[in-house]
N, C-alpha and C positions, 0 to 999 in steps of 0.2 A: 828467703824470709818474706813473709807477706805482712801487709798492714792490716791490723784488726781494729775495728772501731769500738771504742769503749762506750760510746753513747752519743747522743745529740742533746743540745741545749735549746730550749725554746725561749725566744724573746718575742712577745706578742704572738703573732701567727706565723712568723717567718723562721725558716730553718736556718741555723747557723752551722757552718762547716764543722763536722764532727772532729774531735781530737782523736788522733790515732795512737795506738800503742803497738809495740812489736809483738807478734805472735808467731812462734816457730811452728811451721807445718811442713811435714815431710811429704812431698808429692812424688808418686811413682811416675816413671816415664809413661807417656801416653802411647797406646797402641794405635797403629795405623791400619785401617781396613778399607779397602776399596779406594785408597788414595786420599782418604779423609781423616783428619785428626779429631778424635772424640772430644766433645766439650764437657768432660766430666773429670773428676778426680778419682783415681783408682786406689784399690786396696793393695795389700802386700803381694809380692810375687810368689810364684811357685818354683821350688827348686827342681833340678833335673830329675830327681827321684820321684817327683809327683807329690811330695809332701810339702806343705806350706813352710816357707823359710821364716826364720825369726825376724821380728821387727819390733823396734822400741815403741812405735806408735802405730797400732794396727788400723786406726781410723785416721786417714790423712786430712779429714775435714770435720774435726770434732765440734759438737755444739758449743757455742760461746757461753750459754747459760747466763749466770749472774755477772759474768765478765762484761756483758753488754748492758747491764741494767744500771745505767748511770742517770737515767731520766726519771724523775719522780713527779713531773708535772703532767697532769692529764692532757691528752691530745683530743682536739675537736675533730670529729669525723663526719663526713657527708657521704651518703650512700646513694648512688645514682643507679636506679634499676632495682628497687627493693621488693618488687612484687613476686619474683620468681622463687623457686625452692632454695637456691643458693643464697639469695638475699635474706630470706627468712632464717636460714641456718646461721648466717653471719650475725644477724641481729641477736639471736640467742646467745652467741658467744660474747658479743660486745656487752650485753646486759650483765654478764658475770665478770667482766674484766674491770679491775679497779681503776685503770688509767685510760680507758677508752670512753670518751664522752660523745655519744652520738647526738648530733645537733640537727641534721637534715636528712630526710629520706624522700626520694623522688620517684614517683610512679604516675604516669598519666591516667591509668585505669583507676587508681585509688585516691586521686587528689581530693582533699577535703576530709578524708576519713582519718580517724585516730589510729596510730600505729599500735597494734596489739602485741603483748608479750614483752614490752620494754618498760621497765619499772623505774628507771632513774629520773625520768622527766616525761612530761606529756609532749608527744610529737605528732604533728599533723602532716600527712602526706602532702607534698608539693609536686608541681609539675615544672621542674627547673629546666630552662633552656640553656644553651651554651652561654648566652649573654648573661643570664642570671648567675651561672657558675663563675664566670669571669668577675662579675661585680662582687659576689660574696668573697671570693679569694682576694681581690684587690682591697676590700675592706678589712681583711685580716680576720675573717670569721671561721676559717677552716684550716686545719693543719694537714689533714689527709683526706684525699678524695678516692673513694672506692667505686670503680666502674663495674657494675654487675649487669651489663647490657648484652643483648644478642650480638653475635658476630657482625661486623661491618656497620656498627651503629655508633661507636663511641668516639670516632675520630673528631667530629665537631667539638665535643667537650674537651678532648685532649688539646686540640688546637687553640681553644679558648684559654687554656692554661699554659700555653707555650712559654710564657715568660715567668711563670710562677716557680717559686722555690719550694712550694708545698709538695708533699709526697702524693704520688698517683699510683694506685694499684689497679691493674686491669685484669679482670677475670675472663675476658673473651680471648679469642685467638688472634685478635687484630695486630698485636705487637710481639707475638711469639717468634716471628721470623725477622725481627728488626735487624737491619744491617747498618744502621747509623751509629751504633754505639751508645745511643742515648738511653736505651732500655736494658734492664737486667732481667733475663729469663731465669726464674728462680724456684727451683725445688731445693730447699735449704740443705737437704742431705747430700746433694750432688753438686751444688754450686758453692764456691768459696764464700763462707759466711761473712767474712770481713768486707767483701765486695757488696753483698746485699745490704750490710749495715751502713754503707756509704752511698747507697743509691737513692734517687728521688723519683725514678720511673721504673716500676717493677711489673713485669708480665708474669702472671701465674700460669703454670702448665695445666693442661687439661687433665681430667680424671683418669681416663684410660692411659694417657701419656705418663702420668706420675707413677702409677702402678707398674707399667711396662718398663719404664726406665730404671726404677728401683730394682725390678726383677732381673734385669739384664746387666746393669752397669758393672757389678763386681767381676763378671766374666769377660769383659771387653778385651783384655789382653790375650784371651784364649779362644776367640771366635774362630771356628773353622768353616763358617758359611753364614748364610742369612738366617737369623732367628725368626721364628714365626710365633705370633701371639694370637691365640684364640680367645677373644674377649666376650663376656656376657654381662650385660648391665641390667639393673632394674630400670623400670620405665620412667623414673624421675629424671634420668639422664636426658630424656627427650624434651624436658621442660614442661611448661604449663600450656603452651599453645597446642591445640588438638591436632593430632596426626596419627597415622597407623602405628607409630612407635610408642605411643602412650594410650592406645585404645585397649582398655582392659578386656573388652569382649573378644577382640581379635587375639589378644595375648593369652587368654585362658587356655590351659593345656597346650600351649604352643611355644615355639622358639622362633623368633623373627630375625633372619639374617638380612643385612643391608650393607651398602657401600663396601662390597667385598674386595675391591681394589681401590687404591687412591684415596682412602679416607683421610681427612685432614690430620687425624691423630697418627696415621701411618707416616705421613710426611714429617710431622712434629717429632715423633720418636726417632726416626732415622736422622733427621737434621741435628738434633741435640746430642744423640749418642755418637754421631759421626760415623755411622755404619748403616747400610741398608737393612731395614727390618720390615717383615710382612705382618700386616695386622688385619684380622678378620673379625669385625664386630657383629654382635647379636644383641637383641633385646629379649628379656624374659618377663614372666608375669609378676615377679616381686617388685616392690616399690623402690628400694634403695639397696646399693651394694653391688660391687663388681667382682666377678671371678675371672682371673687371667690364667690360662694354661700356656706356658711358654716353652717351645721346643728350640734348643740351642745346640747346633753342631759345634764340636770342639776341635781345636787344632792339635791336641795331644790326648793321650789316654789319661783319664782322671777317675778317681773313685767318688762315690756319693759322699763319703766322709770328708774327703779333701775339699769338695765343693762347698759343702755346708760350712766348713771351717773358714773358707774364704769369705763367705757372707757374714758369718759371726764377727770376723775380724773387721771387715769393711764397715759394718754398722755398729761397732762397739760404742756404747754410750748414747746411742740414738734412742730417744724416748718414744718416738713415733714409728719406729721400724722394729718389728719383732720377727726374729728368725726361729722357725719351729722345725721339728723333724718331719711330721706328717704333712700331707697337703692340707692347707687350711680350708675351712668352709665359709662361704659367703654369709651364711646365717650368723656366724660368730663375729663378723666385722660390722654388721649393720648397727648404725647409731654410735659407733666408736670412732676414734680420731686418728688411728694409725694405719699401718700396713702390716699384713702378715705374709711372710714368704716361707715356703716350705716345699716338701715333696722330694726334690733332689734325686729323682729316679734316673739312674744311668743305665743305658742299654748294654748288651753283651760286648759290644766293641770297645766300650769305655770312652767313646768319642762323641757321644750324644747324651744330653741331659734334658729332662723335662722338669720344669720348676713351676710351682703354682703360687700366685699372689692374689690376695684379696684386699679390697679397699672400699670404703664407703665413699661413693661419688660426690655426695653433698658435703662431707666433712673434709677428710684429708685430701680428697679429690678436688675440693673447691674452697669452702669457707675456712676450714682449719688451717689449710696451707696459706690462705690469704692472711689469716691472723698471725701465723708464724712470721711471714714476711713483714707485716706491719710492726710486730714487736721488734724485730731486728733493725728495721730502718728508722724506727722512732726512738730507739734507745732503751727498750725494755727487755726483760728476760724473754728469750725466744719462746718459752713454753707458758708464759704468764697468761692466765685466762683459759688455758686449754686443759680439759680433764685428761689426766694421765692414768691409764688403766694397766 
């Protein structure tokens, strides 16, 4: 029996401990691979015949949906690092959310300019220091802080809020490997949602990591070796700072491999799946969207049909994960808010499958997932403000 948060109540700007309700969730035993226990919830088991066994609840971590929507009070949001592509994508989502009230946006490069594309109120870019952040929080002006800063730059802001009960969402990699227990690493489809709903410090997974983990997780109990992920991203994943990875002249008619071993997302995927995973990233000439081709060795013979059924069962009810038959195209996921998983090509031995996953790196890979987590932790419907297609 797990505790599910029904919501949070706002008094002024301070979070009050959420009331909990019982939510029955059937969790399958975790598989052990390489001596590590995966940090995910698994789907139903496979019988010895190779056919999926029956289960009353095929998704062990179903969306809370309106069960979590007990907060009707708008939440005041501050966005630190609003200049980048992810910040802009999040601003668009907040603009259409009925209960997200953006109050502050911080960017040193744009200070003094008016925020474009936000229609709820006039907002002028500020250059907020950690001291400014601490003061605003102490004065009760902000309910949720979103850190959309480059890696290794948000720690001073987080430390300035160390005594705060306000929600902090970090989009960088800085707290994805946290061992203190203070932070919840949260891809909502793979992490117990009741835990997210009770968290005040949330680290959002990376774009490559989200797609890769969703593409591998249902087969964790049946790994027969190290999965390999061949990833290709549009150049928006390289950010706005000029580099070879977002140089459109270099990328024209080209495919740019980089960080072929030891990429931070390789460590992130392996760490949170609890199993070694090889990741090989590339940048292509399109602007947004990621294509992942995932090779998974299996510990037993399985059919394509059985594997697809495992994925359909594991992600039953998920509005942002779509399991399809054919390998999905990156062109079809651009500007959308979910993940598509398909292909399920099994080789002649029956012990190796290739799966494809696509994800928009700026949406579900960043801003959309951030909003999912905000909704859960602030007491709204998980999908509120997110276009469902």
